[in-house]
NUSEKOL-224139 format. One record per residue (C-alpha): residue number from 1; chain; z negated, x negated, y. Coordinates in nm, 4 decimals. Each point is the difference from the previous one (the first is absolute). Example, Ala and Ser with C-alpha at 12.3 -4.5 7.8 and 13.67 -1.06 7.14 Angstrom:
REM NUSEKOL-224139
   n chain       up     east    north
   1     A  -0.7800  -1.2300  -0.4500
   2     A   0.0660  -0.1370   0.3440
END
This chain:
REM NUSEKOL-224139
   n chain       up     east    north
   1     A  -0.8971  -0.2220  -0.5206
   2     A  -0.1017   0.1089   0.3277
   3     A   0.2384   0.2209   0.1618
   4     A  -0.1303   0.0806   0.3886
   5     A   0.2316   0.2349   0.1996
   6     A   0.0465  -0.2142   0.3360
   7     A   0.2514   0.1061   0.2206
   8     A   0.1808   0.3328   0.1145
   9     A   0.3691  -0.0492   0.1865
  10     A   0.0476   0.3400   0.1555
  11     A   0.3561  -0.0277   0.1451
  12     A   0.0312   0.1485   0.3420
  13     A   0.3180   0.0756   0.2638
  14     A  -0.1978  -0.1098   0.3203
  15     A  -0.2013  -0.3004  -0.0474
  16     A  -0.2116   0.0259   0.3138
  17     A  -0.0459   0.4127  -0.0079
  18     A  -0.1191  -0.0622  -0.3918
  19     A  -0.2612  -0.3037   0.0564
  20     A  -0.1145   0.1965   0.3777
  21     A  -0.0623   0.3365  -0.2154
  22     A  -0.1966  -0.2680  -0.2754
  23     A  -0.1294  -0.1818   0.2369
  24     A  -0.1544   0.2440   0.3086
  25     A   0.0158   0.3314  -0.2354
  26     A  -0.1623  -0.1261  -0.2781
  27     A  -0.1895  -0.2833   0.1191
  28     A   0.1374  -0.2548  -0.2368
  29     A  -0.0490  -0.3955   0.1045
  30     A   0.3156  -0.1621   0.0329
  31     A  -0.0007  -0.3347  -0.1939
  32     A   0.3751  -0.0621   0.1284
  33     A   0.3235   0.1554   0.1256
  34     A   0.3216  -0.0651   0.0772
  35     A   0.3466   0.1982  -0.0217
  36     A   0.0639  -0.0588  -0.3019
  37     A  -0.3248   0.0120  -0.1681
  38     A  -0.3574   0.1338   0.1165
  39     A  -0.3615  -0.0528  -0.2089
  40     A  -0.3241   0.1857   0.0395
  41     A  -0.2874  -0.0985  -0.1385
  42     A  -0.1309   0.2850  -0.2726
  43     A  -0.2760  -0.2105  -0.1742
  44     A   0.1225  -0.0897  -0.3151
  45     A   0.3107   0.1642   0.0294
  46     A   0.2718  -0.1225   0.2493
  47     A   0.2023   0.2581   0.1336
  48     A   0.3961  -0.1104   0.1671
  49     A   0.2291   0.1473   0.1944
  50     A   0.3551  -0.0856  -0.0590
  51     A   0.3294   0.1492   0.1336
  52     A   0.1459   0.2505  -0.1918
  53     A   0.3798  -0.0858  -0.2124
  54     A   0.2110   0.1954  -0.2207
  55     A  -0.1946  -0.0844  -0.2799
  56     A  -0.3720   0.0413   0.1383
  57     A   0.0953   0.3714   0.2178
  58     A  -0.2682   0.0332   0.2667
  59     A  -0.3283   0.1287  -0.1393
  60     A   0.0339  -0.1838  -0.3164
  61     A  -0.2860  -0.2673  -0.1230
  62     A   0.0084  -0.3019  -0.2334
  63     A  -0.3250  -0.0855  -0.2142
  64     A  -0.0719  -0.3693  -0.0201
  65     A  -0.2732  -0.1132  -0.2393
  66     A  -0.1533  -0.3556  -0.0142
  67     A  -0.0576  -0.1301  -0.3809
  68     A  -0.1335  -0.3301  -0.0716
  69     A   0.3078  -0.2032  -0.1077
  70     A   0.2816   0.1341   0.0533
  71     A   0.2026  -0.1620  -0.2563
  72     A  -0.2203   0.1116  -0.3056
  73     A  -0.0032   0.3263   0.1685
  74     A   0.3801  -0.0147   0.0068
  75     A   0.0653  -0.1016  -0.3919
  76     A  -0.2806   0.2962  -0.0960
  77     A   0.1785   0.2450   0.1641
  78     A   0.3464  -0.0912  -0.0877
  79     A  -0.1562   0.0331  -0.3607
  80     A  -0.0865   0.3049   0.0622
  81     A   0.3446   0.0670   0.1075
  82     A  -0.0557   0.0930   0.4067
  83     A   0.3048  -0.0836   0.1717
  84     A   0.0066  -0.2107   0.2640
  85     A   0.2492  -0.0645   0.2680
  86     A  -0.1451  -0.3426   0.1379
  87     A  -0.1571  -0.2607  -0.2084
  88     A  -0.2914  -0.1618   0.1731
  89     A   0.1376  -0.1717   0.2869
  90     A  -0.1565  -0.2394   0.3073
  91     A  -0.0493   0.2932   0.2630
  92     A  -0.2346  -0.0292   0.2971
  93     A  -0.1607  -0.2762  -0.1249
  94     A  -0.1046   0.1519  -0.3097
  95     A   0.2495   0.1216  -0.3319
  96     A   0.0621   0.3356  -0.0269
  97     A   0.1904   0.2145  -0.2835
  98     A   0.1386   0.3494   0.0663
  99     A   0.0229   0.2150  -0.3068
 100     A   0.0591   0.4131  -0.0520
 101     A  -0.2921   0.2124  -0.0857
 102     A   0.0050   0.2541  -0.2453
 103     A   0.1667   0.2549   0.2753
 104     A   0.2723  -0.2592   0.0899
 105     A  -0.1589  -0.0796   0.3635
 106     A  -0.0148  -0.3788   0.0540
 107     A  -0.3337  -0.1516   0.0288
 108     A  -0.1028  -0.3708   0.0412
 109     A  -0.2481  -0.2303  -0.1180
 110     A  -0.1339  -0.3409   0.1220
 111     A  -0.2405  -0.2281  -0.1190
 112     A   0.0082  -0.3877  -0.0619
END
């Protein structure tokens, strides 16, 4: 099974300010922008900005992985003892599962 880093979600206090910084200072190309979600095209991995919350404080990040088959990934990782916080669920036109990594950080996996 091939796993690829596909998303990094960075939690921000001020969406407009953060989007401007990443666009104007770092030269990243905006793929889409809204008050609650901004994406930058950075090659194989998308950088997304999201408003911070109590669960995701300012400056924290969450990583997302792409897998060929989400059902196979879910079954395999459950068998290995990985703790899932959300089973594969239809979201944003794909199936996404959320799980805790070895350090307790929430990550996501998406696939067919």
